[in-house]
BALOBA-1460 file (C-alpha; in Angstrom, 3 decimals):
// residues 396
<rec num="1" residu="m" x="33.954" y="-49.646" z="25.119"/>
<rec num="2" residu="l" x="34.751" y="-46.227" z="26.607"/>
<rec num="3" residu="f" x="35.318" y="-47.833" z="30.013"/>
<rec num="4" residu="a" x="37.655" y="-50.377" z="28.441"/>
<rec num="5" residu="l" x="39.682" y="-47.611" z="26.786"/>
<rec num="6" residu="v" x="39.964" y="-45.666" z="30.047"/>
<rec num="7" residu="a" x="41.060" y="-48.789" z="31.927"/>
<rec num="8" residu="l" x="43.549" y="-49.589" z="29.187"/>
<rec num="9" residu="l" x="45.148" y="-46.133" z="29.204"/>
<rec num="10" residu="t" x="45.310" y="-46.181" z="33.016"/>
<rec num="11" residu="s" x="47.144" y="-49.519" z="32.933"/>
<rec num="12" residu="y" x="49.705" y="-48.170" z="30.501"/>
<rec num="13" residu="v" x="50.302" y="-44.988" z="32.492"/>
<rec num="14" residu="v" x="50.664" y="-46.811" z="35.815"/>
<rec num="15" residu="g" x="52.772" y="-49.537" z="34.280"/>
<rec num="16" residu="c" x="55.330" y="-47.154" z="32.825"/>
<rec num="17" residu="a" x="56.703" y="-46.741" z="36.338"/>
<rec num="18" residu="h" x="57.716" y="-50.403" z="36.230"/>
<rec num="19" residu="v" x="59.556" y="-50.424" z="32.942"/>
<rec num="20" residu="i" x="62.648" y="-52.570" z="32.530"/>
<rec num="21" residu="p" x="65.507" y="-51.748" z="34.881"/>
<rec num="22" residu="p" x="68.771" y="-50.601" z="33.316"/>
<rec num="23" residu="r" x="71.418" y="-53.213" z="32.699"/>
<rec num="24" residu="p" x="74.418" y="-53.244" z="35.051"/>
<rec num="25" residu="s" x="77.089" y="-50.842" z="33.935"/>
<rec num="26" residu="s" x="80.687" y="-51.619" z="33.200"/>
<rec num="27" residu="s" x="83.186" y="-52.240" z="35.982"/>
<rec num="28" residu="w" x="85.033" y="-49.097" z="34.950"/>
<rec num="29" residu="s" x="84.942" y="-46.358" z="37.558"/>
<rec num="30" residu="v" x="82.826" y="-43.344" z="36.718"/>
<rec num="31" residu="v" x="84.066" y="-39.770" z="36.531"/>
<rec num="32" residu="p" x="84.098" y="-37.234" z="39.377"/>
<rec num="33" residu="e" x="81.118" y="-34.902" z="39.640"/>
<rec num="34" residu="e" x="83.378" y="-32.045" z="38.655"/>
<rec num="35" residu="v" x="83.704" y="-33.397" z="35.108"/>
<rec num="36" residu="a" x="81.235" y="-32.191" z="32.490"/>
<rec num="37" residu="l" x="80.797" y="-32.895" z="28.781"/>
<rec num="38" residu="n" x="78.799" y="-30.390" z="26.729"/>
<rec num="39" residu="p" x="76.654" y="-30.255" z="24.686"/>
<rec num="40" residu="r" x="74.738" y="-33.408" z="25.616"/>
<rec num="41" residu="k" x="73.789" y="-34.144" z="22.010"/>
<rec num="42" residu="i" x="75.393" y="-33.361" z="18.648"/>
<rec num="43" residu="e" x="74.638" y="-34.267" z="15.052"/>
<rec num="44" residu="i" x="77.489" y="-34.586" z="12.563"/>
<rec num="45" residu="e" x="77.459" y="-35.043" z="8.824"/>
<rec num="46" residu="l" x="79.464" y="-38.012" z="7.561"/>
<rec num="47" residu="g" x="83.081" y="-37.069" z="6.890"/>
<rec num="48" residu="s" x="82.839" y="-33.939" z="9.041"/>
<rec num="49" residu="s" x="83.820" y="-33.166" z="12.616"/>
<rec num="50" residu="d" x="82.457" y="-31.242" z="15.562"/>
<rec num="51" residu="t" x="83.683" y="-30.354" z="19.025"/>
<rec num="52" residu="v" x="82.416" y="-30.944" z="22.537"/>
<rec num="53" residu="r" x="83.675" y="-29.188" z="25.654"/>
<rec num="54" residu="l" x="85.278" y="-31.303" z="28.368"/>
<rec num="55" residu="s" x="85.703" y="-29.426" z="31.642"/>
<rec num="56" residu="f" x="86.971" y="-30.211" z="35.117"/>
<rec num="57" residu="r" x="85.802" y="-28.040" z="38.000"/>
<rec num="58" residu="s" x="87.399" y="-28.464" z="41.424"/>
<rec num="59" residu="d" x="88.237" y="-26.460" z="44.534"/>
<rec num="60" residu="f" x="91.491" y="-28.374" z="44.844"/>
<rec num="61" residu="e" x="94.612" y="-27.988" z="42.782"/>
<rec num="62" residu="r" x="94.941" y="-31.387" z="41.195"/>
<rec num="63" residu="n" x="95.037" y="-33.112" z="37.842"/>
<rec num="64" residu="v" x="92.690" y="-35.783" z="36.604"/>
<rec num="65" residu="t" x="92.948" y="-38.102" z="33.617"/>
<rec num="66" residu="i" x="89.748" y="-38.680" z="31.686"/>
<rec num="67" residu="g" x="89.183" y="-41.737" z="29.515"/>
<rec num="68" residu="f" x="86.248" y="-42.570" z="27.304"/>
<rec num="69" residu="l" x="83.840" y="-45.464" z="26.885"/>
<rec num="70" residu="y" x="81.078" y="-45.801" z="24.308"/>
<rec num="71" residu="d" x="77.502" y="-46.733" z="25.192"/>
<rec num="72" residu="h" x="76.053" y="-48.944" z="22.441"/>
<rec num="73" residu="g" x="72.627" y="-48.910" z="24.068"/>
<rec num="74" residu="a" x="71.107" y="-49.473" z="27.540"/>
<rec num="75" residu="n" x="74.442" y="-48.936" z="29.362"/>
<rec num="76" residu="d" x="76.292" y="-51.426" z="27.170"/>
<rec num="77" residu="l" x="79.666" y="-49.713" z="27.693"/>
<rec num="78" residu="r" x="82.552" y="-50.689" z="25.451"/>
<rec num="79" residu="s" x="85.964" y="-49.276" z="24.586"/>
<rec num="80" residu="d" x="85.150" y="-49.462" z="20.853"/>
<rec num="81" residu="p" x="82.919" y="-46.766" z="19.277"/>
<rec num="82" residu="g" x="81.784" y="-49.265" z="16.646"/>
<rec num="83" residu="g" x="83.186" y="-47.279" z="13.753"/>
<rec num="84" residu="v" x="80.643" y="-44.467" z="14.128"/>
<rec num="85" residu="i" x="83.314" y="-42.014" z="15.276"/>
<rec num="86" residu="a" x="87.091" y="-42.155" z="15.619"/>
<rec num="87" residu="p" x="88.217" y="-43.342" z="19.104"/>
<rec num="88" residu="l" x="89.111" y="-40.538" z="21.518"/>
<rec num="89" residu="d" x="92.442" y="-40.377" z="23.325"/>
<rec num="90" residu="n" x="92.666" y="-39.913" z="27.098"/>
<rec num="91" residu="v" x="92.768" y="-36.312" z="28.257"/>
<rec num="92" residu="t" x="94.489" y="-34.837" z="31.336"/>
<rec num="93" residu="l" x="92.858" y="-31.773" z="32.871"/>
<rec num="94" residu="t" x="93.916" y="-29.486" z="35.680"/>
<rec num="95" residu="a" x="91.445" y="-27.907" z="38.083"/>
<rec num="96" residu="n" x="88.910" y="-25.596" z="36.420"/>
<rec num="97" residu="e" x="90.264" y="-26.287" z="32.937"/>
<rec num="98" residu="t" x="88.185" y="-26.791" z="29.770"/>
<rec num="99" residu="k" x="89.387" y="-28.497" z="26.601"/>
<rec num="100" residu="a" x="87.754" y="-28.991" z="23.227"/>
<rec num="101" residu="l" x="87.413" y="-32.580" z="22.022"/>
<rec num="102" residu="v" x="87.233" y="-33.095" z="18.273"/>
<rec num="103" residu="i" x="84.673" y="-35.734" z="17.245"/>
<rec num="104" residu="n" x="85.337" y="-37.157" z="13.775"/>
<rec num="105" residu="a" x="82.382" y="-38.873" z="12.082"/>
<rec num="106" residu="t" x="83.372" y="-42.026" z="10.217"/>
<rec num="107" residu="k" x="80.098" y="-43.969" z="9.787"/>
<rec num="108" residu="p" x="76.375" y="-43.155" z="9.943"/>
<rec num="109" residu="g" x="74.762" y="-44.243" z="13.198"/>
<rec num="110" residu="h" x="74.444" y="-43.339" z="16.881"/>
<rec num="111" residu="i" x="76.856" y="-43.670" z="19.793"/>
<rec num="112" residu="v" x="77.060" y="-42.202" z="23.291"/>
<rec num="113" residu="v" x="80.460" y="-40.953" z="24.488"/>
<rec num="114" residu="v" x="80.847" y="-41.562" z="28.240"/>
<rec num="115" residu="c" x="83.629" y="-40.102" z="30.409"/>
<rec num="116" residu="t" x="85.548" y="-42.351" z="32.817"/>
<rec num="117" residu="s" x="88.308" y="-41.669" z="35.316"/>
<rec num="118" residu="s" x="90.658" y="-43.341" z="37.770"/>
<rec num="119" residu="e" x="88.871" y="-41.276" z="40.461"/>
<rec num="120" residu="t" x="86.784" y="-44.067" z="41.988"/>
<rec num="121" residu="t" x="85.051" y="-42.319" z="44.880"/>
<rec num="122" residu="v" x="82.616" y="-40.079" z="43.025"/>
<rec num="123" residu="r" x="80.150" y="-40.481" z="40.194"/>
<rec num="124" residu="s" x="78.905" y="-38.524" z="37.237"/>
<rec num="125" residu="s" x="76.855" y="-38.974" z="34.078"/>
<rec num="126" residu="a" x="79.070" y="-36.873" z="31.812"/>
<rec num="127" residu="r" x="78.098" y="-38.121" z="28.360"/>
<rec num="128" residu="t" x="77.197" y="-36.888" z="24.885"/>
<rec num="129" residu="l" x="74.983" y="-38.537" z="22.269"/>
<rec num="130" residu="v" x="76.628" y="-38.396" z="18.844"/>
<rec num="131" residu="s" x="74.421" y="-38.910" z="15.779"/>
<rec num="132" residu="v" x="76.145" y="-39.283" z="12.431"/>
<rec num="133" residu="e" x="74.092" y="-38.919" z="9.256"/>
<rec num="134" residu="h" x="74.824" y="-39.022" z="5.557"/>
<rec num="135" residu="s" x="73.540" y="-35.505" z="4.958"/>
<rec num="136" residu="y" x="72.123" y="-32.635" z="6.994"/>
<rec num="137" residu="a" x="69.972" y="-31.674" z="4.005"/>
<rec num="138" residu="l" x="68.461" y="-35.157" z="3.809"/>
<rec num="139" residu="g" x="67.614" y="-35.009" z="7.503"/>
<rec num="140" residu="i" x="65.791" y="-31.722" z="6.956"/>
<rec num="141" residu="v" x="63.924" y="-33.190" z="3.970"/>
<rec num="142" residu="a" x="62.803" y="-36.139" z="6.132"/>
<rec num="143" residu="k" x="61.441" y="-33.772" z="8.787"/>
<rec num="144" residu="v" x="59.663" y="-31.659" z="6.156"/>
<rec num="145" residu="v" x="58.079" y="-34.786" z="4.661"/>
<rec num="146" residu="g" x="56.968" y="-35.908" z="8.129"/>
<rec num="147" residu="w" x="55.377" y="-32.622" z="9.109"/>
<rec num="148" residu="t" x="53.802" y="-32.318" z="5.650"/>
<rec num="149" residu="y" x="51.953" y="-35.602" z="5.978"/>
<rec num="150" residu="f" x="51.064" y="-34.683" z="9.578"/>
<rec num="151" residu="t" x="49.541" y="-31.405" z="8.393"/>
<rec num="152" residu="i" x="47.654" y="-32.966" z="5.488"/>
<rec num="153" residu="c" x="46.302" y="-35.843" z="7.569"/>
<rec num="154" residu="t" x="45.386" y="-33.487" z="10.399"/>
<rec num="155" residu="i" x="43.374" y="-31.246" z="8.094"/>
<rec num="156" residu="g" x="41.813" y="-34.306" z="6.480"/>
<rec num="157" residu="y" x="39.951" y="-35.294" z="9.650"/>
<rec num="158" residu="y" x="37.855" y="-32.148" z="9.694"/>
<rec num="159" residu="p" x="35.750" y="-32.524" z="6.504"/>
<rec num="160" residu="q" x="33.939" y="-35.492" z="8.072"/>
<rec num="161" residu="v" x="33.355" y="-33.565" z="11.296"/>
<rec num="162" residu="i" x="32.083" y="-30.554" z="9.329"/>
<rec num="163" residu="t" x="29.915" y="-32.728" z="7.073"/>
<rec num="164" residu="n" x="28.283" y="-34.362" z="10.088"/>
<rec num="165" residu="f" x="27.761" y="-30.977" z="11.769"/>
<rec num="166" residu="r" x="26.185" y="-29.335" z="8.728"/>
<rec num="167" residu="r" x="23.869" y="-32.261" z="7.998"/>
<rec num="168" residu="k" x="23.159" y="-32.926" z="11.684"/>
<rec num="169" residu="s" x="23.238" y="-36.506" z="10.476"/>
<rec num="170" residu="v" x="25.724" y="-39.364" z="10.293"/>
<rec num="171" residu="v" x="23.654" y="-41.465" z="7.887"/>
<rec num="172" residu="g" x="26.065" y="-43.042" z="5.408"/>
<rec num="173" residu="l" x="28.995" y="-43.120" z="7.843"/>
<rec num="174" residu="n" x="29.471" y="-46.710" z="8.930"/>
<rec num="175" residu="f" x="29.581" y="-47.111" z="12.703"/>
<rec num="176" residu="d" x="31.916" y="-50.104" z="12.563"/>
<rec num="177" residu="f" x="34.404" y="-47.903" z="10.702"/>
<rec num="178" residu="v" x="34.078" y="-45.194" z="13.354"/>
<rec num="179" residu="g" x="34.382" y="-47.537" z="16.340"/>
<rec num="180" residu="l" x="37.336" y="-49.485" z="14.957"/>
<rec num="181" residu="n" x="39.045" y="-46.241" z="13.985"/>
<rec num="182" residu="i" x="38.901" y="-45.063" z="17.607"/>
<rec num="183" residu="i" x="40.458" y="-48.320" z="18.877"/>
<rec num="184" residu="g" x="43.156" y="-48.250" z="16.210"/>
<rec num="185" residu="h" x="44.180" y="-44.651" z="16.825"/>
<rec num="186" residu="v" x="44.309" y="-45.103" z="20.600"/>
<rec num="187" residu="a" x="46.423" y="-48.260" z="20.189"/>
<rec num="188" residu="y" x="48.914" y="-46.481" z="17.958"/>
<rec num="189" residu="m" x="48.932" y="-43.441" z="20.246"/>
<rec num="190" residu="i" x="49.989" y="-45.715" z="23.119"/>
<rec num="191" residu="f" x="52.837" y="-47.111" z="21.011"/>
<rec num="192" residu="s" x="54.026" y="-43.711" z="19.729"/>
<rec num="193" residu="v" x="53.870" y="-41.876" z="23.061"/>
<rec num="194" residu="g" x="55.644" y="-44.708" z="24.890"/>
<rec num="195" residu="m" x="58.411" y="-45.009" z="22.303"/>
<rec num="196" residu="f" x="58.968" y="-41.264" z="22.075"/>
<rec num="197" residu="w" x="58.665" y="-40.114" z="25.702"/>
<rec num="198" residu="v" x="59.482" y="-43.046" z="28.012"/>
<rec num="199" residu="q" x="63.264" y="-43.188" z="28.409"/>
<rec num="200" residu="r" x="63.526" y="-46.739" z="29.681"/>
<rec num="201" residu="i" x="61.476" y="-48.075" z="26.801"/>
<rec num="202" residu="q" x="63.885" y="-46.263" z="24.502"/>
<rec num="203" residu="d" x="66.764" y="-47.910" z="26.390"/>
<rec num="204" residu="e" x="65.250" y="-51.332" z="25.803"/>
<rec num="205" residu="y" x="64.828" y="-50.547" z="22.111"/>
<rec num="206" residu="k" x="68.443" y="-49.401" z="21.873"/>
<rec num="207" residu="y" x="69.561" y="-52.545" z="23.662"/>
<rec num="208" residu="r" x="67.829" y="-54.660" z="21.026"/>
<rec num="209" residu="h" x="68.912" y="-52.356" z="18.199"/>
<rec num="210" residu="p" x="72.259" y="-50.945" z="19.437"/>
<rec num="211" residu="r" x="72.927" y="-48.802" z="16.372"/>
<rec num="212" residu="g" x="69.282" y="-48.016" z="15.742"/>
<rec num="213" residu="v" x="67.330" y="-44.782" z="15.743"/>
<rec num="214" residu="i" x="64.048" y="-44.554" z="17.681"/>
<rec num="215" residu="p" x="61.439" y="-45.250" z="14.952"/>
<rec num="216" residu="v" x="58.959" y="-42.608" z="16.130"/>
<rec num="217" residu="e" x="59.219" y="-38.919" z="15.239"/>
<rec num="218" residu="e" x="57.565" y="-35.873" z="16.813"/>
<rec num="219" residu="n" x="55.028" y="-35.684" z="13.990"/>
<rec num="220" residu="d" x="53.996" y="-39.314" z="14.656"/>
<rec num="221" residu="v" x="53.204" y="-38.518" z="18.293"/>
<rec num="222" residu="f" x="51.152" y="-35.412" z="17.569"/>
<rec num="223" residu="y" x="49.386" y="-37.147" z="14.669"/>
<rec num="224" residu="t" x="48.245" y="-40.056" z="16.825"/>
<rec num="225" residu="i" x="47.136" y="-37.837" z="19.721"/>
<rec num="226" residu="h" x="45.215" y="-35.507" z="17.422"/>
<rec num="227" residu="g" x="43.738" y="-38.392" z="15.430"/>
<rec num="228" residu="s" x="42.522" y="-40.134" z="18.593"/>
<rec num="229" residu="v" x="40.784" y="-36.968" z="19.809"/>
<rec num="230" residu="i" x="39.071" y="-36.281" z="16.461"/>
<rec num="231" residu="c" x="37.940" y="-39.902" z="16.097"/>
<rec num="232" residu="i" x="36.362" y="-39.689" z="19.542"/>
<rec num="233" residu="v" x="34.642" y="-36.432" z="18.506"/>
<rec num="234" residu="i" x="33.195" y="-38.205" z="15.456"/>
<rec num="235" residu="g" x="32.067" y="-41.014" z="17.751"/>
<rec num="236" residu="i" x="30.242" y="-38.457" z="19.913"/>
<rec num="237" residu="q" x="28.596" y="-37.050" z="16.784"/>
<rec num="238" residu="c" x="27.381" y="-40.548" z="15.931"/>
<rec num="239" residu="a" x="25.741" y="-40.726" z="19.350"/>
<rec num="240" residu="c" x="24.108" y="-37.276" z="19.083"/>
<rec num="241" residu="y" x="23.085" y="-36.785" z="15.432"/>
<rec num="242" residu="e" x="20.462" y="-38.468" z="13.285"/>
<rec num="243" residu="r" x="21.701" y="-41.941" z="12.427"/>
<rec num="244" residu="g" x="18.788" y="-43.483" z="10.549"/>
<rec num="245" residu="g" x="18.783" y="-46.570" z="12.741"/>
<rec num="246" residu="q" x="22.455" y="-47.325" z="12.211"/>
<rec num="247" residu="r" x="24.538" y="-49.031" z="14.912"/>
<rec num="248" residu="m" x="27.734" y="-51.016" z="15.227"/>
<rec num="249" residu="s" x="27.389" y="-54.606" z="14.096"/>
<rec num="250" residu="w" x="27.985" y="-57.415" z="16.567"/>
<rec num="251" residu="t" x="31.102" y="-58.280" z="14.579"/>
<rec num="252" residu="g" x="32.441" y="-54.754" z="15.000"/>
<rec num="253" residu="i" x="31.615" y="-54.784" z="18.711"/>
<rec num="254" residu="g" x="33.306" y="-58.147" z="19.109"/>
<rec num="255" residu="i" x="36.499" y="-56.979" z="17.377"/>
<rec num="256" residu="s" x="36.561" y="-53.792" z="19.491"/>
<rec num="257" residu="v" x="36.104" y="-55.649" z="22.786"/>
<rec num="258" residu="a" x="38.659" y="-58.320" z="21.835"/>
<rec num="259" residu="s" x="41.223" y="-55.669" z="20.832"/>
<rec num="260" residu="c" x="40.780" y="-53.700" z="24.068"/>
<rec num="261" residu="g" x="40.882" y="-56.892" z="26.110"/>
<rec num="262" residu="f" x="44.082" y="-58.055" z="24.418"/>
<rec num="263" residu="m" x="45.836" y="-54.732" z="25.061"/>
<rec num="264" residu="l" x="44.588" y="-54.661" z="28.646"/>
<rec num="265" residu="v" x="45.984" y="-58.151" z="29.314"/>
<rec num="266" residu="t" x="49.390" y="-57.267" z="27.830"/>
<rec num="267" residu="a" x="49.435" y="-54.038" z="29.876"/>
<rec num="268" residu="i" x="48.814" y="-56.053" z="33.058"/>
<rec num="269" residu="l" x="51.591" y="-58.489" z="32.103"/>
<rec num="270" residu="g" x="53.898" y="-55.514" z="31.611"/>
<rec num="271" residu="a" x="52.890" y="-53.994" z="34.946"/>
<rec num="272" residu="v" x="53.668" y="-57.193" z="36.863"/>
<rec num="273" residu="g" x="56.980" y="-57.673" z="35.065"/>
<rec num="274" residu="t" x="56.057" y="-60.778" z="33.080"/>
<rec num="275" residu="m" x="56.483" y="-58.974" z="29.768"/>
<rec num="276" residu="e" x="58.887" y="-56.218" z="28.705"/>
<rec num="277" residu="w" x="57.109" y="-52.931" z="28.087"/>
<rec num="278" residu="l" x="58.654" y="-52.613" z="24.653"/>
<rec num="279" residu="d" x="56.836" y="-55.836" z="23.748"/>
<rec num="280" residu="v" x="53.622" y="-54.498" z="25.285"/>
<rec num="281" residu="l" x="53.811" y="-51.414" z="23.065"/>
<rec num="282" residu="t" x="54.717" y="-53.514" z="20.049"/>
<rec num="283" residu="y" x="51.594" y="-55.652" z="20.558"/>
<rec num="284" residu="a" x="49.536" y="-52.454" z="20.782"/>
<rec num="285" residu="s" x="50.943" y="-51.430" z="17.411"/>
<rec num="286" residu="y" x="49.938" y="-54.837" z="16.012"/>
<rec num="287" residu="v" x="46.385" y="-54.145" z="17.154"/>
<rec num="288" residu="k" x="46.518" y="-50.927" z="15.137"/>
<rec num="289" residu="l" x="47.741" y="-52.897" z="12.140"/>
<rec num="290" residu="f" x="44.910" y="-55.425" z="12.463"/>
<rec num="291" residu="i" x="42.336" y="-52.642" z="12.833"/>
<rec num="292" residu="t" x="43.678" y="-50.995" z="9.673"/>
<rec num="293" residu="m" x="43.186" y="-54.282" z="7.816"/>
<rec num="294" residu="v" x="39.482" y="-54.522" z="8.709"/>
<rec num="295" residu="r" x="38.187" y="-51.020" z="9.506"/>
<rec num="296" residu="c" x="37.389" y="-49.972" z="5.923"/>
<rec num="297" residu="i" x="35.623" y="-53.181" z="4.942"/>
<rec num="298" residu="p" x="32.270" y="-52.233" z="6.572"/>
<rec num="299" residu="q" x="32.303" y="-48.790" z="4.903"/>
<rec num="300" residu="i" x="33.199" y="-50.267" z="1.515"/>
<rec num="301" residu="y" x="30.445" y="-52.871" z="1.871"/>
<rec num="302" residu="m" x="27.884" y="-50.256" z="2.943"/>
<rec num="303" residu="d" x="28.737" y="-48.103" z="-0.068"/>
<rec num="304" residu="f" x="28.387" y="-51.171" z="-2.296"/>
<rec num="305" residu="r" x="24.946" y="-52.017" z="-0.881"/>
<rec num="306" residu="r" x="23.726" y="-48.418" z="-1.138"/>
<rec num="307" residu="k" x="25.455" y="-47.745" z="-4.483"/>
<rec num="308" residu="s" x="26.334" y="-44.370" z="-2.976"/>
<rec num="309" residu="t" x="29.072" y="-42.754" z="-0.861"/>
<rec num="310" residu="r" x="26.890" y="-39.920" z="0.401"/>
<rec num="311" residu="g" x="27.569" y="-39.145" z="4.062"/>
<rec num="312" residu="f" x="31.189" y="-40.307" z="3.967"/>
<rec num="313" residu="s" x="33.659" y="-37.463" z="3.383"/>
<rec num="314" residu="m" x="36.245" y="-37.991" z="0.654"/>
<rec num="315" residu="g" x="38.402" y="-35.275" z="2.226"/>
<rec num="316" residu="y" x="39.470" y="-37.750" z="4.888"/>
<rec num="317" residu="v" x="40.187" y="-40.458" z="2.305"/>
<rec num="318" residu="i" x="42.261" y="-38.214" z="0.040"/>
<rec num="319" residu="s" x="44.358" y="-36.767" z="2.866"/>
<rec num="320" residu="d" x="44.755" y="-40.227" z="4.388"/>
<rec num="321" residu="s" x="46.040" y="-41.650" z="1.113"/>
<rec num="322" residu="i" x="48.543" y="-38.795" z="0.727"/>
<rec num="323" residu="g" x="49.762" y="-39.508" z="4.249"/>
<rec num="324" residu="g" x="49.982" y="-43.194" z="3.300"/>
<rec num="325" residu="v" x="52.473" y="-42.251" z="0.584"/>
<rec num="326" residu="l" x="54.524" y="-39.699" z="2.537"/>
<rec num="327" residu="s" x="54.809" y="-41.716" z="5.757"/>
<rec num="328" residu="p" x="56.938" y="-44.589" z="4.359"/>
<rec num="329" residu="i" x="58.961" y="-42.076" z="2.354"/>
<rec num="330" residu="q" x="59.962" y="-40.386" z="5.615"/>
<rec num="331" residu="m" x="60.854" y="-43.745" z="7.168"/>
<rec num="332" residu="i" x="63.039" y="-44.695" z="4.202"/>
<rec num="333" residu="l" x="64.819" y="-41.311" z="4.232"/>
<rec num="334" residu="i" x="65.592" y="-41.593" z="7.959"/>
<rec num="335" residu="a" x="66.736" y="-45.213" z="7.643"/>
<rec num="336" residu="y" x="69.071" y="-44.379" z="4.775"/>
<rec num="337" residu="n" x="70.416" y="-41.226" z="6.373"/>
<rec num="338" residu="h" x="71.555" y="-43.138" z="9.472"/>
<rec num="339" residu="e" x="72.133" y="-46.480" z="7.703"/>
<rec num="340" residu="d" x="69.609" y="-47.978" z="10.084"/>
<rec num="341" residu="w" x="67.191" y="-50.118" z="8.085"/>
<rec num="342" residu="s" x="66.211" y="-51.894" z="11.290"/>
<rec num="343" residu="s" x="64.257" y="-48.753" z="12.210"/>
<rec num="344" residu="i" x="61.666" y="-49.794" z="9.604"/>
<rec num="345" residu="a" x="61.364" y="-53.202" z="11.272"/>
<rec num="346" residu="g" x="61.186" y="-51.401" z="14.631"/>
<rec num="347" residu="n" x="58.032" y="-49.629" z="13.441"/>
<rec num="348" residu="l" x="56.809" y="-52.158" z="10.914"/>
<rec num="349" residu="t" x="53.249" y="-51.245" z="11.861"/>
<rec num="350" residu="k" x="53.669" y="-47.747" z="10.449"/>
<rec num="351" residu="f" x="55.098" y="-49.070" z="7.184"/>
<rec num="352" residu="i" x="52.480" y="-51.790" z="6.571"/>
<rec num="353" residu="h" x="49.751" y="-49.452" z="7.808"/>
<rec num="354" residu="a" x="50.703" y="-46.983" z="5.076"/>
<rec num="355" residu="m" x="50.524" y="-49.717" z="2.416"/>
<rec num="356" residu="l" x="47.078" y="-50.826" z="3.603"/>
<rec num="357" residu="i" x="45.845" y="-47.236" z="3.646"/>
<rec num="358" residu="i" x="46.819" y="-46.809" z="0.000"/>
<rec num="359" residu="v" x="44.921" y="-49.978" z="-0.981"/>
<rec num="360" residu="f" x="41.696" y="-49.336" z="0.954"/>
<rec num="361" residu="d" x="41.581" y="-45.597" z="0.253"/>
<rec num="362" residu="g" x="42.064" y="-46.426" z="-3.417"/>
<rec num="363" residu="i" x="38.959" y="-48.647" z="-3.307"/>
<rec num="364" residu="l" x="36.926" y="-45.932" z="-1.573"/>
<rec num="365" residu="m" x="37.993" y="-43.338" z="-4.152"/>
<rec num="366" residu="i" x="37.082" y="-45.699" z="-7.016"/>
<rec num="367" residu="q" x="33.656" y="-46.115" z="-5.452"/>
<rec num="368" residu="h" x="33.169" y="-42.366" z="-5.085"/>
<rec num="369" residu="y" x="34.624" y="-41.055" z="-8.337"/>
<rec num="370" residu="v" x="33.975" y="-43.972" z="-10.708"/>
<rec num="371" residu="l" x="31.434" y="-46.612" z="-9.670"/>
<rec num="372" residu="y" x="28.873" y="-44.451" z="-7.868"/>
<rec num="373" residu="r" x="29.731" y="-41.093" z="-9.344"/>
<rec num="374" residu="h" x="26.305" y="-40.616" z="-10.944"/>
<rec num="375" residu="s" x="24.228" y="-42.377" z="-8.304"/>
<rec num="376" residu="p" x="21.156" y="-40.344" z="-7.254"/>
<rec num="377" residu="k" x="21.453" y="-38.550" z="-3.936"/>
<rec num="378" residu="e" x="19.149" y="-39.634" z="-1.151"/>
<rec num="379" residu="k" x="16.312" y="-37.317" z="-0.442"/>
<rec num="380" residu="q" x="16.520" y="-35.246" z="2.706"/>
<rec num="381" residu="s" x="13.407" y="-36.965" z="4.033"/>
<rec num="382" residu="q" x="15.143" y="-40.315" z="3.692"/>
<rec num="383" residu="e" x="18.044" y="-39.076" z="5.787"/>
<rec num="384" residu="k" x="15.732" y="-38.121" z="8.620"/>
<rec num="385" residu="g" x="14.308" y="-41.173" z="10.220"/>
<rec num="386" residu="d" x="13.753" y="-43.701" z="7.431"/>
<rec num="387" residu="p" x="15.874" y="-46.726" z="8.348"/>
<rec num="388" residu="n" x="15.235" y="-48.178" z="4.896"/>
<rec num="389" residu="a" x="17.102" y="-45.327" z="3.217"/>
<rec num="390" residu="v" x="20.448" y="-46.974" z="3.940"/>
<rec num="391" residu="v" x="21.821" y="-50.283" z="5.055"/>
<rec num="392" residu="i" x="21.816" y="-49.721" z="8.771"/>
<rec num="393" residu="s" x="24.066" y="-52.572" z="9.884"/>
<rec num="394" residu="t" x="26.796" y="-54.419" z="8.068"/>
<rec num="395" residu="q" x="28.702" y="-57.479" z="9.073"/>
<rec num="396" residu="l" x="32.438" y="-57.840" z="8.420"/>
C-alpha cells in the first residue's frame, strides 16, 4: 500500500506539468510593457471603492491610450465586468505618468481587470484581481472559523498518538480504520494542494465557475498535509507496538488497493491528456468521501463486539466532530460573502464529509459515554499478547 501511495503521489506531481493549456485570448491587442497596474489584487466591500495605480513608463515622449477588458476566468476576456464593478473609462497617459483608477464595487464576486492598448507591437500582463464581498468583517469571521477548526482538529490527532505511545500498544484501535484513514487523508491532500497551489487547475475551475471563488482555503491545505503525516505516524505505531494479533481485514485491504488503483488510473489519464486535471482532483476528493463513509464502520463494529472503546482515543473523535461543525459553517460564510454558492458544489466533498463526520463521531461518542461507559477495562495481561482479549479482525 505504501508503494501504491508513493506511485500515486509521483503521478500527480509529474502530471501537474501537463495541466490544461490556457484558452486563446481575445483578439484585442495587449498593452506595452511600459504599462503597469498595481496592486495586483484588491478586496473591496460592497458599496465601497478602492484605487489602483495605472502607470506608463517610457524613454520616449509619447502618449498612449489604455482601455480595459475583464477576465471572467481562464482568459475569457470581455468588455463587460459582469456587474461586479462599474466599467472603467479609457485613460490617456503621457510618458512616465501615473494615474489613480477608482474601482467601484457594485456586486459581490470576482473579476480581473486587464489593460489593453492600440499599441500592437508589445505585450504585457498588466492586470488586477478585484474581489468584492458583502462585508470585510464577515470575511475575517470566516477565516477565524477556518483556522479554529484547523487548530482543534490538529490538536485532536495527538491524543491517539500519545495513547499508543504510553501503552506501547494499539490493541483496541481498528487497523481498517487506520489504513482507510491514511488513504482518505492523502486523497484529500492531493485535491486541496492541487486546487490551492496549481495555477492552471485554478484557471480551469474559474473557466467552469467564472464568478466562483476557489473552494479551498489555506487552513484546508495545512489540515490535510498535517493529517496525512499524523495518520502515517499512527500507521507506523500499528506496525511497531503490541497489536494483540490485529491486522487489516481483507475487505479493508481490498478497499485500500481499489482506491489507490482508481486514483492512479485517473492520474495517468490526466498525465496523457485524456482527462482534465480538475476532474482528476475531483475524483480524488470523491475517494476521500467514500473512505469517510466506510472508515468508521470497522471501529464501531469492533467496539460493539468488545463492548468497550478502550484503546481508541475520544480526543480525536471530539475534535473531529467540532471540525465537522465548523467546516461547513466556514464554507457557507464564504459562499454568502461572495454570493458564490457554487463554491460549495465545487468542494462538495468537504461539505458532505463534514456531515458524515458528525454522524459517525456521534455514534462513537454514544458508544463511549453511554453504551459502554461502565464496561470493565481489559486487564494489562490481556493487552499483551492474548489475541482473544479483543476481536482481532473485523469485516466491513
